[in-house]
C-alpha positions, 0 to 999 in steps of 0.5 A, a space after each residue: 500500500 502506498 503511504 499517504 502524502 503528508 499534507 501541510 496547510 500554511 495559514 496566514 493570520 491577519 485577514 485569514 485566521 483572524 479578521 483585520 484590525 480596525 486600525 491596521 498599521 498603527 502599532 508599527 508607528 507607535 513602536 517607532 515613536 517608542 524607539 525614538 522617544 518622541 512623537 512622529 508624523 505618521 508617513 506610512 500607511 498599512 500595506 496588507 500582506 507585508 512582513 513586520 520587518 518590511 513595514 518597519 523598514 518602510 517606517 524607518 526609511 520614511 523618517 530617514 532613520 538608521 535601518 539598524 534600529 529595526 530590531 529595537 522597533 521590532 522589540 517595541 512592537 512585540 511589547 505593544 502587541 502584548 500590552 494591547 492584548 492584556 488591555 482587552 484589544 483582541 482580534 476576532 477569529 474568522 468565521 469557520 476557521 476553527 471547524 475547518 482546522 479541526 476537519 483538516 486534523 481529522 484527515 491527518 493534515 498539519 495546520 501550520 502558519 506562514 505569516 509576516 508576524 513574529 512567532 510571539 505576535 502570532 501567538 498573541 493574536 491567535 490566543 486573543 481571538 480565542 483560537 487554540 494555539 495547540 491546533 497549529 503545528 509550530 514546527 511547520 510554521 514560518 514567520 516574518 520578523 526577520 524577512 523584509 520580503 514575504 518571498 523569503 518566508 515562502 522560500 524557507 517553507 518550500 525548502 523545508 517541505 519538499 516532497 510534501 503536499 503543501 499549500 498557502 492559505 491567505 487573503 491578499 495578492 501578496 500572499 499569492 505572489 510570494 507563493 508563486 515565487 517558490 512554487 507553493 500553491 496558493 489558496 485564496 480566501 476573501 475574508 480580508 480587504 480583497 474581494 473574490 474578483 480581486 483574488 481571482 486575478 492571482 494564481 490561486 488554485 481556488 478562491 473561497 468566499 470564506 471558511 464556512 460556505 466554501 469549506 468543502 471547496 477548500 478541502 477538495 482543492 487541497 486534497 487534489 494538489 500534488 506534492 512539492 517538487 
C-alpha cells in the first residue's frame, strides 16, 4: 500500500485566521515613536500582506532613520502587541476557521502558519481571538520578523517541505505572489480587504468566499494538489 502524502496547510493570520484590525498599521508607528522617544508624523500607511520587518523598514526609511534600529522597533512592537492584548484589544477569529482546522486534523493534515508576524505576535493574536494555539503545528510554521520580503518566508517553507503536499492559505495578492515565487500553491480566501474578483486575478488554485460556505471547496482543492517538487 502506498503511504499517504503528508499534507501541510500554511495559514496566514491577519485577514485569514483572524479578521483585520480596525486600525491596521498603527502599532508599527507607535513602536517607532517608542524607539525614538518622541512623537512622529505618521508617513506610512498599512500595506496588507507585508512582513513586520518590511513595514518597519518602510517606517524607518520614511523618517530617514538608521535601518539598524529595526530590531529595537521590532522589540517595541512585540511589547505593544502584548500590552494591547492584556488591555482587552483582541482580534476576532474568522468565521469557520476553527471547524475547518479541526476537519483538516481529522484527515491527518498539519495546520501550520506562514505569516509576516513574529512567532510571539502570532501567538498573541491567535490566543486573543480565542483560537487554540495547540491546533497549529509550530514546527511547520514560518514567520516574518526577520524577512523584509514575504518571498523569503515562502522560500524557507518550500525548502523545508519538499516532497510534501503543501499549500498557502491567505487573503491578499501578496500572499499569492510570494507563493508563486517558490512554487507553493496558493489558496485564496476573501475574508480580508480583497474581494473574490480581486483574488481571482492571482494564481490561486481556488478562491473561497470564506471558511464556512466554501469549506468543502477548500478541502477538495487541497486534497487534489500534488506534492512539492
